[in-house]
Backbone as a chain_set.jsonl record, in Angstrom:
{"seq": "MKEEIGVAMTTKEIAARFNELAQQEKWFEIQTELFSDDVISIDPENSPYFGYAEGKEAVRKKGMDWVSRVEQAHHRYTTAPIVAENHFVVGRKVDITVKGFGRIVIDELMMYEVRDGQIISEQFYY", "coords": {"N": [[226.909, 20.27, -76.388], [225.257, 21.798, -78.948], [222.939, 24.318, -79.927], [220.748, 24.38, -82.764], [220.945, 26.769, -85.344], [218.853, 29.442, -84.752], [217.018, 27.83, -83.426], [215.975, 27.28, -80.297], [217.104, 25.414, -77.456], [215.182, 22.941, -75.888], [213.51, 22.719, -72.67], [213.809, 20.139, -71.714], [216.081, 19.312, -73.179], [217.964, 21.15, -72.236], [217.993, 20.382, -69.522], [219.01, 17.784, -69.772], [221.595, 18.27, -70.76], [222.57, 19.831, -68.669], [222.555, 17.834, -66.671], [224.429, 16.03, -67.7], [226.813, 17.585, -67.456], [226.738, 18.191, -64.703], [227.111, 15.71, -63.502], [229.748, 15.403, -63.902], [230.759, 17.273, -62.242], [231.019, 19.873, -63.301], [230.385, 22.727, -62.812], [230.854, 25.426, -63.402], [231.09, 25.341, -66.107], [228.457, 24.709, -66.693], [227.215, 27.151, -65.998], [228.47, 28.91, -67.87], [227.682, 27.827, -70.37], [224.874, 27.372, -70.258], [223.446, 29.355, -68.846], [221.479, 32.344, -68.905], [222.355, 35.805, -69.656], [221.167, 37.432, -67.82], [220.54, 35.917, -65.597], [219.207, 34.834, -62.442], [220.014, 34.019, -59.013], [218.967, 32.311, -56.183], [219.098, 31.775, -52.799], [217.84, 30.169, -49.782], [215.947, 32.303, -47.572], [217.629, 33.889, -44.942], [219.823, 32.131, -45.16], [222.825, 30.612, -44.101], [224.904, 30.579, -45.83], [224.724, 31.814, -48.51], [222.927, 34.342, -50.468], [221.175, 36.211, -52.606], [221.825, 36.65, -56.078], [222.244, 38.5, -59.041], [222.47, 38.414, -62.546], [224.853, 37.068, -64.852], [227.619, 37.408, -64.275], [227.638, 38.093, -61.498], [226.43, 35.795, -60.42], [228.279, 33.879, -61.135], [230.482, 34.812, -59.559], [229.407, 34.396, -57.04], [229.367, 31.603, -56.932], [232.115, 31.083, -57.304], [233.146, 32.225, -54.949], [232.068, 30.469, -53.055], [233.267, 28.001, -53.782], [235.922, 28.651, -53.292], [235.999, 28.56, -50.584], [235.596, 25.925, -49.874], [237.222, 23.375, -48.332], [237.579, 20.649, -48.408], [236.129, 17.956, -50.198], [234.081, 15.454, -49.293], [232.023, 13.838, -50.136], [229.905, 13.953, -52.952], [226.858, 14.365, -54.707], [224.531, 14.322, -57.342], [221.232, 14.166, -58.409], [219.401, 12.778, -61.231], [217.666, 14.986, -63.489], [214.28, 16.143, -62.997], [211.806, 17.034, -65.118], [209.445, 19.584, -65.791], [207.398, 21.244, -67.793], [208.589, 24.444, -68.142], [210.523, 24.21, -66.225], [213.051, 22.559, -64.257], [214.165, 20.223, -61.805], [216.726, 19.152, -59.574], [218.116, 16.895, -57.221], [220.534, 17.396, -54.71], [223.298, 16.42, -52.835], [225.808, 17.125, -50.594], [228.732, 16.466, -48.786], [230.929, 18.201, -47.17], [233.887, 20.014, -46.203], [234.104, 23.211, -45.015], [235.549, 26.408, -44.889], [235.201, 28.264, -42.01], [232.819, 27.004, -41.315], [233.301, 24.327, -40.879], [232.955, 20.773, -41.109], [230.2, 19.978, -43.058], [226.948, 18.842, -44.066], [224.955, 19.241, -46.851], [221.778, 18.91, -47.961], [219.837, 19.238, -50.61], [217.318, 20.722, -52.783], [217.443, 21.808, -56.066], [216.206, 24.114, -58.153], [215.474, 25.005, -61.489], [214.702, 27.451, -63.893], [213.739, 27.752, -67.269], [213.939, 29.716, -70.185], [213.523, 30.591, -73.535], [215.551, 28.849, -74.361], [217.594, 29.062, -72.439], [218.85, 28.981, -69.092], [217.2, 30.862, -66.743], [216.801, 31.276, -64.093], [217.905, 30.102, -60.923], [217.142, 28.306, -58.004], [217.576, 27.499, -54.658], [216.776, 25.029, -52.261], [217.177, 24.241, -48.993]], "CA": [[225.681, 20.219, -77.179], [224.977, 23.162, -79.491], [221.606, 24.458, -80.522], [220.714, 24.705, -84.163], [220.739, 28.203, -85.589], [217.436, 29.839, -84.726], [216.181, 26.876, -82.682], [216.395, 27.244, -78.907], [217.011, 24.126, -76.839], [214.01, 22.745, -75.031], [213.807, 22.518, -71.249], [214.295, 18.775, -71.584], [217.447, 19.291, -73.685], [218.774, 21.89, -71.279], [218.111, 19.524, -68.337], [219.901, 16.665, -70.108], [222.989, 18.83, -70.829], [222.901, 20.143, -67.257], [222.845, 16.587, -65.971], [225.733, 15.536, -68.212], [227.894, 18.369, -66.888], [226.683, 18.077, -63.242], [227.667, 14.418, -63.121], [231.218, 15.574, -63.959], [231.062, 18.408, -61.329], [231.425, 20.976, -64.14], [229.357, 23.741, -62.492], [231.127, 26.706, -64.097], [230.728, 25.099, -67.524], [226.973, 24.853, -66.776], [226.935, 28.585, -66.026], [228.903, 29.503, -69.15], [226.959, 27.31, -71.535], [223.397, 27.279, -70.199], [222.773, 30.445, -68.149], [221.313, 33.633, -69.599], [223.151, 36.881, -69.11], [220.441, 38.111, -66.693], [220.121, 34.865, -64.691], [219.151, 35.14, -60.994], [220.305, 32.905, -58.139], [218.294, 32.586, -54.938], [219.23, 30.831, -51.727], [216.789, 30.391, -48.836], [216.046, 33.454, -46.733], [218.452, 33.605, -43.747], [220.868, 31.113, -45.384], [224.176, 31.001, -43.508], [225.902, 30.492, -46.889], [224.562, 32.801, -49.584], [221.651, 34.937, -50.641], [220.637, 36.487, -53.938], [222.713, 37.256, -57.067], [221.576, 38.765, -60.299], [223.413, 38.581, -63.63], [225.799, 35.963, -64.989], [228.875, 37.691, -63.577], [227.406, 38.002, -60.039], [226.159, 34.398, -60.09], [229.582, 33.21, -61.178], [231.236, 35.244, -58.373], [228.8, 33.692, -55.896], [229.874, 30.217, -57.009], [233.557, 31.094, -57.07], [233.344, 32.52, -53.531], [231.756, 29.25, -52.344], [234.272, 27.01, -54.111], [237.161, 29.035, -52.673], [235.9, 28.265, -49.137], [235.566, 24.491, -49.677], [238.531, 22.833, -48.095], [237.606, 19.231, -48.8], [234.83, 17.332, -50.598], [234.073, 14.071, -48.853], [231.045, 13.133, -50.996], [229.021, 14.872, -53.72], [225.982, 13.573, -55.523], [223.457, 15.061, -57.949], [220.277, 13.269, -59.038], [218.947, 13.094, -62.592], [216.673, 16.02, -63.4], [212.868, 15.954, -63.24], [211.39, 18.174, -66.001], [208.037, 19.907, -65.869], [207.17, 22.479, -68.583], [209.779, 25.219, -68.344], [211.358, 24.073, -65.013], [213.529, 21.215, -63.903], [214.681, 20.152, -60.471], [217.608, 18.102, -59.234], [218.518, 16.798, -55.807], [222.027, 17.471, -54.522], [223.775, 16.209, -51.468], [227.257, 17.247, -50.453], [229.412, 16.32, -47.507], [232.116, 18.965, -47.43], [234.476, 20.809, -45.133], [234.059, 24.593, -45.482], [236.16, 27.427, -44.026], [234.212, 28.992, -41.223], [231.65, 26.14, -40.966], [233.732, 22.97, -40.578], [232.334, 19.73, -41.97], [228.753, 20.115, -43.13], [226.221, 18.105, -45.088], [223.868, 20.031, -47.411], [220.869, 18.086, -48.741], [219.026, 20.305, -51.153], [216.699, 20.66, -54.07], [217.879, 22.914, -56.868], [215.19, 24.277, -59.222], [215.939, 25.882, -62.553], [213.69, 27.927, -64.873], [214.251, 27.925, -68.58], [213.179, 30.509, -71.144], [214.229, 30.877, -74.788], [216.719, 27.978, -74.503], [218.608, 29.352, -71.466], [218.43, 28.998, -67.695], [217.015, 32.296, -66.311], [216.891, 31.373, -62.66], [218.192, 28.938, -60.105], [216.689, 28.541, -56.64], [218.015, 26.389, -53.821], [215.99, 24.742, -51.086], [217.889, 23.39, -48.075]], "C": [[225.421, 21.63, -77.658], [223.595, 23.167, -80.084], [221.761, 24.785, -81.986], [220.449, 26.176, -84.31], [219.233, 28.503, -85.624], [216.511, 28.91, -83.955], [216.749, 26.744, -81.251], [216.235, 25.806, -78.356], [215.741, 24.074, -75.967], [214.446, 22.627, -73.587], [214.37, 21.129, -71.011], [215.722, 18.654, -72.08], [218.407, 20.012, -72.728], [219.05, 21.024, -70.027], [219.064, 18.378, -68.602], [221.399, 17.113, -70.16], [223.445, 19.206, -69.426], [223.333, 18.886, -66.515], [224.198, 15.989, -66.406], [226.908, 16.275, -67.527], [227.92, 18.246, -65.358], [227.321, 16.764, -62.754], [229.21, 14.45, -63.158], [231.694, 16.752, -63.06], [231.573, 19.593, -62.1], [230.427, 22.127, -63.987], [229.607, 25.06, -63.221], [230.883, 26.564, -65.569], [229.192, 25.183, -67.69], [226.647, 26.354, -66.871], [227.289, 29.212, -67.383], [228.018, 29.099, -70.309], [225.45, 27.456, -71.45], [222.694, 28.466, -69.553], [222.601, 31.651, -69.067], [222.123, 34.704, -68.955], [222.492, 37.513, -67.856], [219.874, 37.097, -65.705], [220.091, 35.369, -63.226], [219.428, 33.837, -60.21], [219.809, 33.23, -56.774], [218.544, 31.432, -53.969], [218.116, 31.127, -50.7], [217.05, 31.654, -47.983], [216.76, 33.043, -45.452], [219.446, 32.455, -43.93], [222.168, 31.565, -44.766], [225.237, 31.022, -44.608], [225.833, 31.618, -47.863], [223.137, 33.32, -49.62], [221.26, 35.012, -52.111], [221.758, 37.071, -54.803], [221.957, 37.402, -58.34], [222.603, 39.053, -61.394], [224.471, 37.464, -63.646], [227.08, 36.206, -64.228], [228.719, 37.531, -62.022], [227.145, 36.554, -59.604], [227.466, 33.592, -60.134], [230.431, 33.541, -59.955], [230.71, 34.544, -57.134], [229.345, 32.263, -55.816], [231.374, 30.132, -56.743], [233.863, 31.327, -55.596], [233.111, 31.228, -52.696], [232.866, 28.228, -52.54], [235.598, 27.382, -53.413], [237.183, 28.712, -51.146], [235.812, 26.738, -48.864], [236.963, 23.929, -49.507], [238.674, 21.376, -48.551], [236.229, 18.759, -49.153], [234.929, 15.874, -50.236], [233.145, 13.198, -49.736], [230.168, 14.173, -51.662], [228.125, 14.013, -54.609], [224.862, 14.496, -56.069], [222.544, 14.082, -58.655], [220.023, 13.664, -60.517], [217.792, 14.143, -62.462], [215.232, 15.482, -63.594], [212.407, 17.221, -63.942], [209.884, 18.312, -65.934], [207.904, 21.26, -66.615], [208.472, 23.225, -68.734], [210.648, 25.269, -67.047], [211.93, 22.672, -64.966], [214.191, 21.35, -62.548], [215.631, 18.962, -60.339], [217.803, 18.1, -57.744], [220.029, 16.823, -55.76], [222.35, 17.299, -53.08], [225.275, 16.286, -51.472], [227.658, 17.12, -49.035], [230.778, 16.975, -47.724], [232.626, 19.645, -46.154], [234.68, 22.212, -45.721], [234.696, 25.508, -44.464], [235.019, 28.172, -43.309], [233.011, 28.19, -40.775], [232.115, 24.76, -40.517], [233.084, 22.003, -41.553], [230.81, 19.853, -41.892], [228.221, 19.207, -44.209], [225.056, 19.005, -45.545], [223.086, 19.057, -48.285], [219.799, 19.031, -49.274], [218.342, 19.895, -52.441], [217.14, 21.921, -54.803], [216.895, 22.994, -58.065], [215.649, 25.334, -60.21], [214.743, 26.219, -63.441], [214.349, 28.208, -66.188], [213.352, 28.774, -69.447], [214.066, 30.757, -72.364], [215.572, 30.098, -74.859], [217.856, 28.261, -73.54], [218.027, 29.277, -70.068], [218.404, 30.481, -67.243], [216.972, 32.391, -64.81], [217.228, 29.998, -62.057], [217.783, 29.27, -58.679], [217.03, 27.276, -55.826], [217.138, 26.28, -52.563], [216.741, 23.748, -50.174], [217.58, 23.818, -46.664]], "O": [[225.37, 22.561, -76.854], [223.131, 22.183, -80.66], [222.751, 25.381, -82.41], [219.781, 26.771, -83.464], [218.468, 27.921, -86.393], [215.318, 29.193, -83.848], [217.825, 26.188, -81.031], [215.325, 25.084, -78.761], [215.32, 25.079, -75.396], [215.633, 22.453, -73.309], [215.288, 20.949, -70.211], [216.518, 17.951, -71.457], [219.509, 19.538, -72.455], [220.181, 20.949, -69.546], [219.859, 18.032, -67.728], [222.298, 16.427, -69.675], [224.582, 18.929, -69.044], [224.35, 18.878, -65.82], [224.984, 15.515, -65.586], [227.869, 15.648, -67.081], [228.999, 18.201, -64.767], [227.984, 16.732, -61.717], [229.875, 13.63, -62.527], [232.854, 17.163, -63.111], [232.478, 20.278, -61.626], [229.708, 22.458, -64.93], [228.657, 25.737, -63.613], [230.512, 27.531, -66.235], [228.701, 25.672, -68.707], [225.88, 26.766, -67.742], [226.494, 29.953, -67.961], [227.648, 29.931, -71.137], [224.799, 27.646, -72.478], [221.477, 28.596, -69.68], [223.462, 31.943, -69.897], [222.551, 34.548, -67.811], [223.168, 38.045, -66.975], [218.865, 37.358, -65.051], [220.878, 36.236, -62.849], [219.129, 32.734, -60.666], [220.149, 34.275, -56.22], [218.247, 30.274, -54.266], [217.515, 32.201, -50.735], [218.194, 32.018, -47.714], [216.516, 31.955, -44.932], [219.872, 31.859, -42.94], [222.568, 32.724, -44.88], [226.366, 31.441, -44.353], [226.82, 32.333, -48.033], [222.256, 32.827, -48.916], [221.045, 33.992, -52.765], [222.549, 37.886, -54.329], [221.134, 36.559, -58.697], [223.513, 39.856, -61.187], [224.916, 36.989, -62.601], [227.588, 35.287, -63.587], [229.556, 36.92, -61.358], [227.593, 36.138, -58.536], [227.716, 32.741, -59.281], [231.04, 32.645, -59.37], [231.489, 34.142, -56.269], [229.733, 31.794, -54.746], [231.844, 29.231, -56.048], [234.758, 30.683, -55.048], [233.858, 30.941, -51.761], [233.354, 27.65, -51.569], [236.324, 26.485, -52.985], [238.245, 28.611, -50.531], [235.946, 26.323, -47.713], [237.788, 23.997, -50.418], [239.731, 20.944, -49.009], [235.256, 19.116, -48.489], [235.745, 15.137, -50.789], [233.425, 12.037, -50.031], [229.741, 15.143, -51.036], [228.589, 13.037, -55.198], [224.326, 15.333, -55.344], [223.017, 13.246, -59.424], [220.396, 14.751, -60.959], [217.063, 14.168, -61.47], [215.023, 14.481, -64.28], [212.588, 18.33, -63.44], [209.141, 17.333, -66.005], [208.28, 22.3, -66.074], [209.391, 22.723, -69.381], [211.39, 26.223, -66.815], [211.386, 21.732, -65.545], [214.702, 22.407, -62.179], [215.388, 17.898, -60.909], [217.68, 19.127, -57.076], [220.708, 16.329, -56.662], [221.764, 17.938, -52.207], [225.943, 15.605, -52.249], [226.972, 17.63, -48.149], [231.663, 16.406, -48.362], [231.896, 19.818, -45.178], [235.322, 22.388, -46.756], [234.407, 25.391, -43.273], [234.046, 28.626, -43.912], [232.248, 28.654, -39.927], [231.365, 24.076, -39.821], [232.716, 22.368, -42.67], [230.22, 19.834, -40.811], [228.931, 18.843, -45.146], [224.27, 19.472, -44.721], [223.627, 18.458, -49.215], [218.974, 19.554, -48.524], [218.694, 18.911, -53.092], [217.201, 22.994, -54.202], [216.784, 22.063, -58.863], [216.139, 26.399, -59.835], [213.887, 25.373, -63.702], [215.407, 28.835, -66.234], [212.136, 28.585, -69.455], [215.239, 31.099, -72.218], [216.578, 30.613, -75.346], [218.97, 27.782, -73.752], [216.828, 29.488, -69.884], [219.387, 31.217, -67.337], [217.096, 33.492, -64.274], [216.894, 28.938, -62.586], [218.037, 30.372, -58.194], [216.796, 26.15, -56.264], [216.812, 27.271, -51.91], [216.919, 22.581, -50.523], [218.086, 23.223, -45.713]]}, "num_chains": 1, "name": "protein.A"}
């Protein structure tokens, strides 16, 4: 989905495109297409997995580091987004085997903030 010249995508349009790609497990495509260059990524304080990353490159590296540690995906599911003003939230549940952690289930909410037609922040609650 491409935005028209000079017309930024709405939060609802961003959320719909996000959902289309998430259902195909195309997380890096989401980052490339929808994230701003100065996006931030926040995990819960004291998370055993990750913390904070700032900037598209750092957020991508955070994701790549995680993916490189996943040994097997047993089940993955992402809900349709709920949109409110300039935010949207999705539910995500994964049952995966991760190096250093073994088999784990993560049941989380993922909240995204949109400004000027791009995702400027992602925050995870688990």
